[in-house]
N, C-alpha and C positions, 0 to 999 in steps of 0.2 A: 739457234745455231746447231748445225749437224756436225759432229766432229768427223763422221764416216764421210760427208762430202767434202770438208776441209781436207782430210788427208788423202782423199782420192785426187783432189785437185793439185795438191801439194806433190803428188807422186809422179807428175809428169815434168820433164826437164824444160820443156817449151814453156809451160805455164810459170814454173820458177823464174826462168829468164824474163818473163813479162813482169813479174812481181819485182825483179831487180830493177828492170828500167822505171818501173813506177814509182821506186825509192826517190828518184831525182826529181820527180813532179808528175804533175798530171800529163797525160799524152792522148791524143784522139787515135782511133783505131787505125788510121792511115800511117800515122808516126809511128805506132808499136809495129806494123807491118813491114815498115821499111827496113827494121833489124833482122827479118827472118827471110829465108828463101823457101817460102811455101805460098799457097794461094790464100787470098783474102778470105774465103769461106772458113779456111782451116784456122785462121787466127780469130775468126769470130766464134767458131767452136770453141777454141779455148778460152776466149774472153767470157763467153756465156757460162762456160763450166767454173770460171774464178767469180763470177757474178753469183751464180747459184750458191756457191760455197759461202759467200759473204765475205771474200777475200777483197773484192773489189766493188766500187760502186760506179753508178755511170749517170751522165748528164747531159742532155742533148742542149748543143749550143749551135743555132743555126742549122747547118746541114750536117754538122760533126757531131758524134758522140765522144765525150771526154771521159775518160776511165782515171780513177784516182785509188790508191790503196785505202783499205779499210783496217787501219790499224787496230781497233779495237777487237776485231777478230784474232788478230796475231796474237795480242795479249791474253786474251782467253785462253786460244790453244796453248800458248806457252805455260799459262799456269796450270792448265790440266796436264800437260806433259810433267811440269816439275812436280805436281802432287803424286803422279803415278810413280815417278822415279823414287820419292820419298817412301812411299808405301812397300816399293821392291826392297828397300833397304832395311827396314824394320823386321 
């Protein structure tokens, strides 16, 4: 896992909003796109960035690609942040 990719992915509000949507459950790219006023290629770019960072996984189901949160990356990132904060206090 690359923390650089993770933090770059999290730096964008649209991508954070997509992650919030996925907290409620898995969604197709089309279902995600319905929540935004932007082109489907733009949504696809954001989803690919999240996927490259390991924050989401995707699975083809028929003609749809279903996206899910990858919570283990969040846990690893949070652990890293907490360790970094503790080191600053010392």
